[in-house]
C-alpha positions as CSV (number, residue, x, y, z in Angstrom):
1,M,190.0,114.3,118.0
2,K,186.8,113.8,119.8
3,F,184.1,111.1,119.5
4,Y,180.7,111.7,120.6
5,A,178.4,109.0,121.5
6,V,174.4,110.1,121.6
7,A,172.5,107.2,122.6
8,K,169.1,109.6,123.2
9,G,168.0,112.4,120.8
10,R,166.3,112.9,117.3
11,G,166.4,110.8,114.2
12,K,168.9,108.2,113.5
13,V,170.5,107.2,117.1
14,P,172.1,105.3,118.4
15,A,175.6,106.7,117.0
16,I,178.8,108.2,117.6
17,Y,179.7,111.0,116.1
18,E,183.2,113.1,114.9
19,S,182.0,116.0,115.3
20,W,180.3,118.2,117.5
21,D,178.3,120.3,115.2
22,A,176.9,116.6,114.0
23,C,176.0,115.4,117.9
24,K,174.7,118.5,118.4
25,E,171.7,118.6,115.7
26,K,170.9,115.0,117.0
27,V,170.4,116.4,120.9
28,Q,170.2,120.1,121.0
29,G,166.6,121.0,121.8
30,Y,165.9,117.1,122.1
31,P,164.2,116.2,126.0
32,D,166.7,113.8,128.0
33,A,168.6,113.5,125.6
34,R,172.0,111.5,126.3
35,Y,175.5,111.9,125.0
36,K,178.9,112.6,125.7
37,S,182.4,113.3,124.2
38,F,185.4,110.7,124.7
39,K,189.0,110.6,123.4
40,T,188.7,106.8,122.4
41,R,185.8,105.5,120.5
42,E,186.3,102.7,122.5
43,E,185.3,104.4,125.7
44,A,181.9,106.1,123.4
45,E,181.1,102.1,122.3
46,E,181.3,101.0,125.6
47,F,178.8,104.3,127.0
48,L,176.6,103.3,124.1
49,G,176.6,99.7,125.5
50,L,175.9,100.6,128.8
51,H,173.0,103.4,128.4
52,V,171.4,102.0,125.4
53,Q,169.6,98.9,126.5
54,D,167.5,101.3,128.3
55,V,166.3,103.6,125.7
56,Y,163.0,102.7,123.5
57,I,163.7,103.6,119.3
58,F,160.8,104.4,118.1
59,P,161.3,104.1,114.5
60,Y,158.7,106.0,113.4
61,E,158.6,109.7,114.4
62,A,155.9,112.9,113.6
63,Y,156.1,116.3,114.4
64,V,152.9,117.8,114.8
65,D,153.2,122.0,114.5
66,G,149.9,123.9,113.7
67,S,149.5,127.9,113.5
68,F,146.4,130.7,113.0
69,N,145.0,133.5,110.8
70,G,142.4,134.9,112.6
71,K,139.6,132.7,110.4
72,D,141.6,129.4,109.7
73,Y,143.5,127.2,111.5
74,S,145.8,124.9,110.2
75,Y,148.5,122.1,110.3
76,G,151.5,120.8,109.3
77,Y,153.5,117.6,110.0
78,V,156.7,115.8,109.1
79,I,156.7,111.6,109.3
80,L,160.1,110.1,109.6
81,L,161.2,106.5,109.3
82,R,164.2,106.2,110.5
83,G,165.5,109.4,110.6
84,K,164.1,109.8,106.8
85,I,161.5,112.2,105.8
86,I,158.3,109.8,104.5
87,E,155.8,112.3,104.8
88,Q,154.8,115.8,104.9
89,V,151.4,118.2,105.1
90,G,150.0,121.4,105.6
91,K,146.8,121.3,105.8
92,K,144.0,124.3,106.4
93,G,140.8,124.1,107.4
94,H,137.7,126.0,108.8
95,N,135.5,125.3,111.8
96,K,134.2,128.6,113.2
97,D,133.2,127.0,116.5
98,A,137.2,126.5,117.2
99,V,137.9,130.2,116.2
100,A,138.4,130.8,120.6
101,L,141.5,127.8,120.1
102,H,143.6,129.6,117.6
103,Q,146.5,127.1,116.7
104,V,145.8,124.8,119.2
105,Y,142.7,123.1,116.7
106,G,145.6,123.2,114.4
107,E,148.0,121.0,116.6
108,L,145.6,118.9,117.8
109,S,144.0,118.5,114.3
110,G,147.5,117.6,113.1
111,V,148.4,114.9,115.9
112,L,144.6,113.4,114.7
113,A,146.2,113.3,111.1
114,V,149.6,111.8,111.9
115,M,147.3,108.7,114.0
116,K,145.0,108.8,111.2
117,Y,148.2,107.7,109.0
118,C,149.3,105.6,110.8
119,V,146.2,103.5,111.0
120,N,146.2,103.4,106.7
121,H,149.7,102.6,106.6
122,D,149.6,99.9,109.4
123,I,151.8,101.8,111.8
124,N,151.9,100.5,114.9
125,E,154.1,102.5,117.1
126,I,155.0,106.4,116.5
127,M,156.6,109.0,118.6
128,I,155.5,112.2,118.4
129,H,157.0,115.2,118.5
130,Y,155.4,118.7,119.5
131,D,155.7,121.9,121.3
132,Y,152.2,122.7,123.0
133,T,152.3,120.7,126.7
134,G,148.1,120.1,125.6
135,I,149.0,117.8,122.3
136,E,150.2,115.1,125.0
137,S,148.2,115.9,128.2
138,W,145.4,116.1,127.2
139,A,146.0,112.7,125.3
140,R,146.6,111.5,128.5
141,G,144.1,112.9,130.1
142,T,146.3,115.1,132.4
143,W,144.8,118.1,131.6
144,K,141.2,118.8,132.5
145,R,139.6,118.7,129.5
146,N,136.8,121.6,129.5
147,N,135.6,122.3,125.5
148,T,134.0,119.8,122.9
149,F,137.3,119.8,120.9
150,T,140.0,118.7,124.3
151,M,137.6,116.4,125.4
152,D,137.0,114.8,121.1
153,Y,141.0,114.7,120.7
154,H,140.8,113.1,124.4
155,T,138.2,110.1,123.4
156,R,140.2,109.6,120.1
157,M,143.9,109.5,120.9
158,Q,142.6,106.8,123.7
159,K,141.0,104.8,120.9
160,Y,144.2,105.0,119.0
161,M,146.2,104.2,122.1
162,K,144.8,101.4,122.5
163,T,146.5,99.6,119.1
164,I,149.5,101.9,118.1
165,K,151.9,102.5,120.7
166,V,152.7,106.1,121.1
167,G,155.6,107.8,122.2
168,F,155.9,112.1,123.1
169,T,158.6,114.8,123.0
170,K,158.2,118.1,124.0
171,V,160.3,119.8,121.9
172,R,160.6,123.9,122.4
173,A,159.1,125.7,119.2
174,H,161.8,127.7,117.5
175,S,164.6,126.3,118.8
176,G,166.1,125.7,115.6
177,D,165.0,122.0,115.5
178,A,164.7,121.3,111.6
179,Y,162.0,118.9,111.9
180,N,159.4,121.0,113.8
181,D,161.0,124.0,111.8
182,L,159.8,122.5,109.2
183,A,156.4,121.2,110.6
184,D,155.6,124.8,111.4
185,S,156.6,126.1,107.8
186,L,154.5,123.8,106.4
187,A,151.5,124.8,108.7
188,K,151.5,128.6,107.6
189,Q,151.8,127.5,104.6
190,A,148.8,125.9,103.9
191,L,147.1,129.5,105.4
192,L,148.8,131.4,102.7
């Protein structure tokens, strides 16, 4: 028997799992995941003790995705508290001026909706999981903002991030990440 120690991954971590399948669900597709297998539980616990202290665990997490059907955009998001879903939303919108951004405008709108949810529910820290790099890059200002939508997104995120601690984690699209797939599905269903 092996013991799988996960110091950094999705959902409820740090944790020790007794099967590779359970471990894989927490680490596969998760950037910078920290995990290792051991022959004894004691060795796994020692690994966690050495590696967890430098990993900040966000109690709230959100997975956001967007979709586009040629005329309307949508977003889906899933918010979790300590690995349990507390909110899931899919919403359609139409902004003829944003058509050129396709699903990206939906993704930006989804992140802003998550931030509004945080404000309305007194959440002061959240990890946002995304599959489009612009989500983090425009928020932090590391990408050039060359239209009114990305400029507005940057300005609003900078304002939110003054009072809410926001972490960002990129996940690979359509990689089997259950919560990212759920956000994608919610966005697609909103367009129907």
